[in-house]
PDB file of N, H, CA, C and O in Angstrom:
ATOM      1  N   MET A   1      -6.649  -2.443  -3.346  1.00  0.00           N
ATOM      2  CA  MET A   1      -5.551  -1.015  -3.250  1.00  0.00           C
ATOM      3  C   MET A   1      -5.320  -0.817  -5.315  1.00  0.00           C
ATOM      4  O   MET A   1      -5.923  -0.116  -6.127  1.00  0.00           O
ATOM      5  N   GLU A   2      -4.468  -1.560  -5.430  1.00  0.00           N
ATOM      6  H   GLU A   2      -3.978  -2.130  -4.771  1.00  0.00           H
ATOM      7  CA  GLU A   2      -4.040  -1.558  -6.541  1.00  0.00           C
ATOM      8  C   GLU A   2      -5.061  -1.061  -7.957  1.00  0.00           C
ATOM      9  O   GLU A   2      -4.884  -0.158  -8.776  1.00  0.00           O
ATOM     10  N   GLU A   3      -6.119  -2.035  -7.822  1.00  0.00           N
ATOM     11  H   GLU A   3      -6.262  -2.768  -7.158  1.00  0.00           H
ATOM     12  CA  GLU A   3      -7.221  -2.143  -8.525  1.00  0.00           C
ATOM     13  C   GLU A   3      -7.967  -0.674  -8.472  1.00  0.00           C
ATOM     14  O   GLU A   3      -8.104   0.042  -9.464  1.00  0.00           O
ATOM     15  N   VAL A   4      -8.351  -0.398  -7.359  1.00  0.00           N
ATOM     16  H   VAL A   4      -8.240  -0.979  -6.553  1.00  0.00           H
ATOM     17  CA  VAL A   4      -8.558   0.950  -7.437  1.00  0.00           C
ATOM     18  C   VAL A   4      -8.320   2.269  -7.869  1.00  0.00           C
ATOM     19  O   VAL A   4      -9.038   3.025  -8.524  1.00  0.00           O
ATOM     20  N   LEU A   5      -7.122   2.430  -7.362  1.00  0.00           N
ATOM     21  H   LEU A   5      -6.539   1.816  -6.830  1.00  0.00           H
ATOM     22  CA  LEU A   5      -6.100   3.205  -8.139  1.00  0.00           C
ATOM     23  C   LEU A   5      -5.658   3.339  -9.689  1.00  0.00           C
ATOM     24  O   LEU A   5      -5.317   4.319 -10.352  1.00  0.00           O
ATOM     25  N   GLU A   6      -5.827   1.674 -10.076  1.00  0.00           N
ATOM     26  H   GLU A   6      -6.104   0.877  -9.538  1.00  0.00           H
ATOM     27  CA  GLU A   6      -5.502   1.974 -11.515  1.00  0.00           C
ATOM     28  C   GLU A   6      -6.791   2.334 -12.403  1.00  0.00           C
ATOM     29  O   GLU A   6      -6.677   2.817 -13.530  1.00  0.00           O
ATOM     30  N   ASN A   7      -7.982   2.067 -11.818  1.00  0.00           N
ATOM     31  H   ASN A   7      -8.074   1.675 -10.903  1.00  0.00           H
ATOM     32  CA  ASN A   7      -9.308   2.384 -12.133  1.00  0.00           C
ATOM     33  C   ASN A   7      -9.344   3.848 -12.157  1.00  0.00           C
ATOM     34  O   ASN A   7      -9.990   4.270 -13.116  1.00  0.00           O
ATOM     35  N   GLY A   8      -8.808   4.828 -11.333  1.00  0.00           N
ATOM     36  H   GLY A   8      -8.283   4.484 -10.554  1.00  0.00           H
ATOM     37  CA  GLY A   8      -8.708   6.112 -10.940  1.00  0.00           C
ATOM     38  C   GLY A   8      -7.970   6.612 -12.305  1.00  0.00           C
ATOM     39  O   GLY A   8      -8.303   7.513 -13.076  1.00  0.00           O
ATOM     40  N   MET A   9      -6.894   5.756 -12.344  1.00  0.00           N
ATOM     41  H   MET A   9      -6.623   5.025 -11.718  1.00  0.00           H
ATOM     42  CA  MET A   9      -5.844   6.505 -13.356  1.00  0.00           C
ATOM     43  C   MET A   9      -6.801   6.122 -14.832  1.00  0.00           C
ATOM     44  O   MET A   9      -6.595   6.821 -15.824  1.00  0.00           O
ATOM     45  N   LYS A  10      -7.536   5.321 -14.883  1.00  0.00           N
ATOM     46  H   LYS A  10      -7.704   4.754 -14.077  1.00  0.00           H
ATOM     47  CA  LYS A  10      -8.186   5.049 -16.533  1.00  0.00           C
ATOM     48  C   LYS A  10      -9.230   6.283 -16.681  1.00  0.00           C
ATOM     49  O   LYS A  10      -9.512   6.870 -17.725  1.00  0.00           O
ATOM     50  N   PHE A  11      -9.811   6.568 -15.178  1.00  0.00           N
ATOM     51  H   PHE A  11      -9.582   6.090 -14.330  1.00  0.00           H
ATOM     52  CA  PHE A  11     -10.458   7.273 -15.237  1.00  0.00           C
ATOM     53  C   PHE A  11     -10.324   9.404 -15.696  1.00  0.00           C
ATOM     54  O   PHE A  11     -10.989  10.289 -16.235  1.00  0.00           O
ATOM     55  N   LEU A  12      -8.805   9.167 -14.904  1.00  0.00           N
ATOM     56  H   LEU A  12      -8.265   8.448 -14.466  1.00  0.00           H
ATOM     57  CA  LEU A  12      -8.206  10.580 -15.352  1.00  0.00           C
ATOM     58  C   LEU A  12      -7.640  10.737 -16.838  1.00  0.00           C
ATOM     59  O   LEU A  12      -7.499  11.837 -17.374  1.00  0.00           O
ATOM     60  N   ASN A  13      -7.287   9.347 -17.533  1.00  0.00           N
ATOM     61  H   ASN A  13      -7.401   8.454 -17.098  1.00  0.00           H
ATOM     62  CA  ASN A  13      -6.879   9.207 -18.708  1.00  0.00           C
ATOM     63  C   ASN A  13      -8.256   9.597 -19.980  1.00  0.00           C
ATOM     64  O   ASN A  13      -8.035  10.176 -21.043  1.00  0.00           O
ATOM     65  N   GLY A  14      -9.699   9.087 -19.495  1.00  0.00           N
ATOM     66  H   GLY A  14      -9.878   8.617 -18.631  1.00  0.00           H
ATOM     67  CA  GLY A  14     -10.028   9.428 -19.971  1.00  0.00           C
ATOM     68  C   GLY A  14     -10.599  10.836 -19.990  1.00  0.00           C
ATOM     69  O   GLY A  14     -11.100  11.322 -21.004  1.00  0.00           O
ATOM     70  N   LEU A  15     -10.490  11.553 -18.680  1.00  0.00           N
ATOM     71  H   LEU A  15     -10.082  11.159 -17.857  1.00  0.00           H
ATOM     72  CA  LEU A  15     -10.659  13.200 -18.797  1.00  0.00           C
ATOM     73  C   LEU A  15      -9.451  13.896 -19.420  1.00  0.00           C
ATOM     74  O   LEU A  15      -9.690  15.084 -19.637  1.00  0.00           O
ATOM     75  N   MET A  16      -8.372  13.554 -19.728  1.00  0.00           N
ATOM     76  H   MET A  16      -8.178  12.589 -19.551  1.00  0.00           H
ATOM     77  CA  MET A  16      -6.828  13.969 -20.522  1.00  0.00           C
ATOM     78  C   MET A  16      -7.542  13.616 -21.923  1.00  0.00           C
ATOM     79  O   MET A  16      -7.336  14.454 -22.801  1.00  0.00           O
ATOM     80  N   SER A  17      -8.318  12.559 -22.268  1.00  0.00           N
ATOM     81  H   SER A  17      -8.486  11.878 -21.555  1.00  0.00           H
ATOM     82  CA  SER A  17      -7.830  12.194 -23.463  1.00  0.00           C
ATOM     83  C   SER A  17      -9.518  13.158 -24.285  1.00  0.00           C
ATOM     84  O   SER A  17      -9.520  13.373 -25.497  1.00  0.00           O
ATOM     85  N   MET A  18     -10.809  13.618 -23.351  1.00  0.00           N
ATOM     86  H   MET A  18     -10.807  13.443 -22.367  1.00  0.00           H
ATOM     87  CA  MET A  18     -11.423  14.306 -23.853  1.00  0.00           C
ATOM     88  C   MET A  18     -11.019  15.632 -23.986  1.00  0.00           C
ATOM     89  O   MET A  18     -10.817  16.229 -25.044  1.00  0.00           O
ATOM     90  N   SER A  19     -10.893  16.143 -22.621  1.00  0.00           N
ATOM     91  H   SER A  19     -11.058  15.658 -21.762  1.00  0.00           H
ATOM     92  CA  SER A  19     -10.069  17.794 -22.872  1.00  0.00           C
ATOM     93  C   SER A  19      -9.122  17.758 -24.146  1.00  0.00           C
ATOM     94  O   SER A  19      -9.537  18.097 -25.255  1.00  0.00           O
ATOM     95  N   THR A  20      -7.851  17.335 -23.922  1.00  0.00           N
ATOM     96  H   THR A  20      -7.514  17.059 -23.022  1.00  0.00           H
ATOM     97  CA  THR A  20      -6.820  17.406 -24.536  1.00  0.00           C
ATOM     98  C   THR A  20      -6.545  17.089 -26.376  1.00  0.00           C
ATOM     99  O   THR A  20      -6.077  17.851 -27.222  1.00  0.00           O
ATOM    100  N   GLY A  21      -7.019  15.756 -26.506  1.00  0.00           N
ATOM    101  H   GLY A  21      -7.399  15.137 -25.819  1.00  0.00           H
ATOM    102  CA  GLY A  21      -7.169  14.726 -27.385  1.00  0.00           C
ATOM    103  C   GLY A  21      -5.884  13.755 -27.015  1.00  0.00           C
ATOM    104  O   GLY A  21      -5.764  12.685 -27.611  1.00  0.00           O
ATOM    105  N   LYS A  22      -5.127  14.078 -26.223  1.00  0.00           N
ATOM    106  H   LYS A  22      -5.225  14.947 -25.739  1.00  0.00           H
ATOM    107  CA  LYS A  22      -3.785  13.457 -25.872  1.00  0.00           C
ATOM    108  C   LYS A  22      -4.174  12.593 -24.644  1.00  0.00           C
ATOM    109  O   LYS A  22      -4.842  13.066 -23.724  1.00  0.00           O
ATOM    110  N   PRO A  23      -3.554  10.777 -24.666  1.00  0.00           N
ATOM    111  CA  PRO A  23      -3.830  10.374 -23.290  1.00  0.00           C
ATOM    112  C   PRO A  23      -3.007  10.753 -22.111  1.00  0.00           C
ATOM    113  O   PRO A  23      -1.989  11.429 -22.259  1.00  0.00           O
ATOM    114  N   LEU A  24      -3.295  10.459 -21.279  1.00  0.00           N
ATOM    115  H   LEU A  24      -4.122   9.911 -21.159  1.00  0.00           H
ATOM    116  CA  LEU A  24      -2.239  10.600 -19.740  1.00  0.00           C
ATOM    117  C   LEU A  24      -1.348   9.689 -19.719  1.00  0.00           C
ATOM    118  O   LEU A  24      -0.251   9.889 -19.197  1.00  0.00           O
ATOM    119  N   ILE A  25      -1.849   7.978 -20.565  1.00  0.00           N
ATOM    120  H   ILE A  25      -2.740   7.816 -20.989  1.00  0.00           H
ATOM    121  CA  ILE A  25      -1.507   6.993 -20.187  1.00  0.00           C
ATOM    122  C   ILE A  25      -0.934   6.612 -21.699  1.00  0.00           C
ATOM    123  O   ILE A  25      -1.799   6.913 -22.522  1.00  0.00           O
ATOM    124  N   PRO A  26       0.337   6.003 -22.380  1.00  0.00           N
ATOM    125  CA  PRO A  26       0.357   5.914 -23.365  1.00  0.00           C
ATOM    126  C   PRO A  26       0.128   4.934 -23.752  1.00  0.00           C
ATOM    127  O   PRO A  26       0.441   4.000 -23.014  1.00  0.00           O
ATOM    128  N   ASP A  27      -0.515   4.602 -25.066  1.00  0.00           N
ATOM    129  H   ASP A  27      -0.769   5.360 -25.666  1.00  0.00           H
ATOM    130  CA  ASP A  27      -1.282   3.378 -25.695  1.00  0.00           C
ATOM    131  C   ASP A  27      -0.053   2.239 -25.615  1.00  0.00           C
ATOM    132  O   ASP A  27       1.081   2.680 -25.807  1.00  0.00           O
ATOM    133  N   GLY A  28      -0.160   1.179 -25.417  1.00  0.00           N
ATOM    134  H   GLY A  28      -1.081   0.821 -25.261  1.00  0.00           H
ATOM    135  CA  GLY A  28       0.843  -0.352 -25.190  1.00  0.00           C
ATOM    136  C   GLY A  28       1.347   0.199 -23.383  1.00  0.00           C
ATOM    137  O   GLY A  28       2.485  -0.094 -23.016  1.00  0.00           O
ATOM    138  N   GLN A  29       0.624   0.791 -22.633  1.00  0.00           N
ATOM    139  H   GLN A  29      -0.301   1.029 -22.931  1.00  0.00           H
ATOM    140  CA  GLN A  29       1.564   0.637 -21.242  1.00  0.00           C
ATOM    141  C   GLN A  29       0.293   0.361 -20.663  1.00  0.00           C
ATOM    142  O   GLN A  29      -0.714   1.068 -20.639  1.00  0.00           O
ATOM    143  N   GLU A  30       0.571  -1.206 -20.025  1.00  0.00           N
ATOM    144  H   GLU A  30       1.389  -1.780 -20.045  1.00  0.00           H
ATOM    145  CA  GLU A  30      -0.653  -1.745 -19.459  1.00  0.00           C
ATOM    146  C   GLU A  30      -0.668  -1.346 -17.820  1.00  0.00           C
ATOM    147  O   GLU A  30      -1.770  -1.462 -17.285  1.00  0.00           O
ATOM    148  N   LYS A  31       0.056  -1.048 -17.267  1.00  0.00           N
ATOM    149  H   LYS A  31       0.952  -0.953 -17.702  1.00  0.00           H
ATOM    150  CA  LYS A  31      -0.128  -1.042 -15.882  1.00  0.00           C
ATOM    151  C   LYS A  31       0.324   0.562 -15.473  1.00  0.00           C
ATOM    152  O   LYS A  31       1.529   0.780 -15.595  1.00  0.00           O
ATOM    153  N   SER A  32      -0.349   1.474 -15.096  1.00  0.00           N
ATOM    154  H   SER A  32      -1.329   1.297 -14.996  1.00  0.00           H
ATOM    155  CA  SER A  32       0.045   2.930 -14.868  1.00  0.00           C
ATOM    156  C   SER A  32       0.408   2.782 -13.319  1.00  0.00           C
ATOM    157  O   SER A  32       1.012   3.761 -12.879  1.00  0.00           O
ATOM    158  N   ILE A  33       0.151   1.700 -12.351  1.00  0.00           N
ATOM    159  H   ILE A  33      -0.339   0.905 -12.708  1.00  0.00           H
ATOM    160  CA  ILE A  33      -0.102   1.687 -11.225  1.00  0.00           C
ATOM    161  C   ILE A  33       1.041   0.435 -10.947  1.00  0.00           C
ATOM    162  O   ILE A  33       0.929  -0.568 -11.652  1.00  0.00           O
ATOM    163  N   SER A  34       2.296   0.492  -9.780  1.00  0.00           N
ATOM    164  H   SER A  34       2.388   1.307  -9.208  1.00  0.00           H
ATOM    165  CA  SER A  34       2.718  -0.802  -9.248  1.00  0.00           C
ATOM    166  C   SER A  34       2.497  -0.220  -7.831  1.00  0.00           C
ATOM    167  O   SER A  34       2.573   0.975  -7.544  1.00  0.00           O
ATOM    168  N   VAL A  35       2.149  -1.470  -6.794  1.00  0.00           N
ATOM    169  H   VAL A  35       2.088  -2.441  -7.027  1.00  0.00           H
ATOM    170  CA  VAL A  35       2.557  -1.365  -5.765  1.00  0.00           C
ATOM    171  C   VAL A  35       3.415  -2.181  -4.992  1.00  0.00           C
ATOM    172  O   VAL A  35       3.104  -3.355  -5.193  1.00  0.00           O
ATOM    173  N   ASN A  36       4.408  -2.076  -4.153  1.00  0.00           N
ATOM    174  H   ASN A  36       4.661  -1.122  -3.989  1.00  0.00           H
ATOM    175  CA  ASN A  36       5.482  -3.040  -3.718  1.00  0.00           C
ATOM    176  C   ASN A  36       5.137  -3.269  -2.239  1.00  0.00           C
ATOM    177  O   ASN A  36       5.379  -2.533  -1.282  1.00  0.00           O
ATOM    178  N   LYS A  37       4.522  -4.448  -2.274  1.00  0.00           N
ATOM    179  H   LYS A  37       4.326  -5.045  -3.052  1.00  0.00           H
ATOM    180  CA  LYS A  37       3.830  -5.011  -1.120  1.00  0.00           C
ATOM    181  C   LYS A  37       4.670  -5.546  -0.247  1.00  0.00           C
ATOM    182  O   LYS A  37       4.261  -6.298   0.638  1.00  0.00           O
ATOM    183  N   LYS A  38       6.018  -5.207  -0.395  1.00  0.00           N
ATOM    184  H   LYS A  38       6.350  -4.596  -1.114  1.00  0.00           H
ATOM    185  CA  LYS A  38       7.051  -5.211   0.961  1.00  0.00           C
ATOM    186  C   LYS A  38       7.033  -4.195   1.238  1.00  0.00           C
ATOM    187  O   LYS A  38       6.613  -4.309   2.389  1.00  0.00           O
ATOM    188  N   THR A  39       7.198  -2.961   1.053  1.00  0.00           N
ATOM    189  H   THR A  39       7.539  -2.868   0.117  1.00  0.00           H
ATOM    190  CA  THR A  39       7.422  -1.514   1.547  1.00  0.00           C
ATOM    191  C   THR A  39       6.450  -0.698   1.884  1.00  0.00           C
ATOM    192  O   THR A  39       6.402   0.134   2.790  1.00  0.00           O
ATOM    193  N   GLY A  40       5.246  -1.162   0.643  1.00  0.00           N
ATOM    194  H   GLY A  40       5.285  -1.838  -0.093  1.00  0.00           H
ATOM    195  CA  GLY A  40       4.208  -0.425   1.013  1.00  0.00           C
ATOM    196  C   GLY A  40       4.373   0.942  -0.421  1.00  0.00           C
ATOM    197  O   GLY A  40       3.399   1.695  -0.433  1.00  0.00           O
ATOM    198  N   GLU A  41       5.156   1.169  -1.210  1.00  0.00           N
ATOM    199  H   GLU A  41       5.947   0.558  -1.201  1.00  0.00           H
ATOM    200  CA  GLU A  41       5.544   2.147  -1.909  1.00  0.00           C
ATOM    201  C   GLU A  41       4.563   1.783  -3.107  1.00  0.00           C
ATOM    202  O   GLU A  41       4.518   0.667  -3.623  1.00  0.00           O
ATOM    203  N   VAL A  42       3.812   2.832  -3.467  1.00  0.00           N
ATOM    204  H   VAL A  42       3.849   3.739  -3.047  1.00  0.00           H
ATOM    205  CA  VAL A  42       3.107   3.259  -4.498  1.00  0.00           C
ATOM    206  C   VAL A  42       3.719   3.743  -5.421  1.00  0.00           C
ATOM    207  O   VAL A  42       4.588   4.481  -4.958  1.00  0.00           O
ATOM    208  N   THR A  43       3.742   3.717  -7.041  1.00  0.00           N
ATOM    209  H   THR A  43       3.036   3.117  -7.417  1.00  0.00           H
ATOM    210  CA  THR A  43       4.493   4.085  -8.361  1.00  0.00           C
ATOM    211  C   THR A  43       3.530   4.130  -9.612  1.00  0.00           C
ATOM    212  O   THR A  43       3.130   3.261 -10.386  1.00  0.00           O
ATOM    213  N   MET A  44       3.298   5.608  -9.491  1.00  0.00           N
ATOM    214  H   MET A  44       3.623   6.314  -8.862  1.00  0.00           H
ATOM    215  CA  MET A  44       2.414   5.628 -11.060  1.00  0.00           C
ATOM    216  C   MET A  44       3.568   6.486 -11.703  1.00  0.00           C
ATOM    217  O   MET A  44       4.407   7.260 -11.241  1.00  0.00           O
ATOM    218  N   LYS A  45       3.212   5.952 -13.162  1.00  0.00           N
ATOM    219  H   LYS A  45       2.531   5.324 -13.538  1.00  0.00           H
ATOM    220  CA  LYS A  45       3.212   5.990 -14.625  1.00  0.00           C
ATOM    221  C   LYS A  45       2.665   6.862 -15.145  1.00  0.00           C
ATOM    222  O   LYS A  45       1.530   6.414 -15.306  1.00  0.00           O
ATOM    223  N   PHE A  46       2.698   8.227 -15.689  1.00  0.00           N
ATOM    224  H   PHE A  46       3.620   8.591 -15.557  1.00  0.00           H
ATOM    225  CA  PHE A  46       2.118   8.873 -16.866  1.00  0.00           C
ATOM    226  C   PHE A  46       2.798   9.693 -17.234  1.00  0.00           C
ATOM    227  O   PHE A  46       3.677  10.307 -16.628  1.00  0.00           O
ATOM    228  N   LYS A  47       2.261   9.818 -18.825  1.00  0.00           N
ATOM    229  H   LYS A  47       1.548   9.319 -19.318  1.00  0.00           H
ATOM    230  CA  LYS A  47       3.127  11.168 -19.502  1.00  0.00           C
ATOM    231  C   LYS A  47       2.285  12.542 -19.418  1.00  0.00           C
ATOM    232  O   LYS A  47       1.140  12.670 -19.849  1.00  0.00           O
ATOM    233  N   LEU A  48       3.100  13.615 -18.746  1.00  0.00           N
ATOM    234  H   LEU A  48       4.031  13.510 -18.395  1.00  0.00           H
ATOM    235  CA  LEU A  48       2.640  14.735 -18.613  1.00  0.00           C
ATOM    236  C   LEU A  48       2.257  15.610 -20.017  1.00  0.00           C
ATOM    237  O   LEU A  48       3.284  15.690 -20.692  1.00  0.00           O
ATOM    238  N   PRO A  49       1.113  16.294 -20.680  1.00  0.00           N
ATOM    239  CA  PRO A  49       1.145  16.984 -21.976  1.00  0.00           C
ATOM    240  C   PRO A  49       2.260  18.084 -22.078  1.00  0.00           C
ATOM    241  O   PRO A  49       2.321  19.036 -21.300  1.00  0.00           O
ATOM    242  N   GLY A  50       3.284  17.824 -23.288  1.00  0.00           N
ATOM    243  H   GLY A  50       3.234  17.050 -23.920  1.00  0.00           H
ATOM    244  CA  GLY A  50       4.123  19.207 -24.060  1.00  0.00           C
ATOM    245  C   GLY A  50       5.303  18.496 -23.500  1.00  0.00           C
ATOM    246  O   GLY A  50       6.338  19.161 -23.522  1.00  0.00           O
ATOM    247  N   PHE A  51       5.377  17.442 -23.064  1.00  0.00           N
ATOM    248  H   PHE A  51       4.535  16.902 -23.046  1.00  0.00           H
ATOM    249  CA  PHE A  51       7.110  17.007 -22.795  1.00  0.00           C
ATOM    250  C   PHE A  51       7.114  15.894 -23.053  1.00  0.00           C
ATOM    251  O   PHE A  51       8.159  15.248 -22.981  1.00  0.00           O
TER     252      PHE A  51
END
């Protein structure tokens, strides 16, 4: 599941880069998704443009 979500974030990052010229996921950030296997909690990290 984590791999599928990560690929989805990469896709969104590509769309954002093409439309605004700014990436959704900052350079150097390896993972934008993490899943806590004990609790099932999913954490997504990304930067909104303009903030």
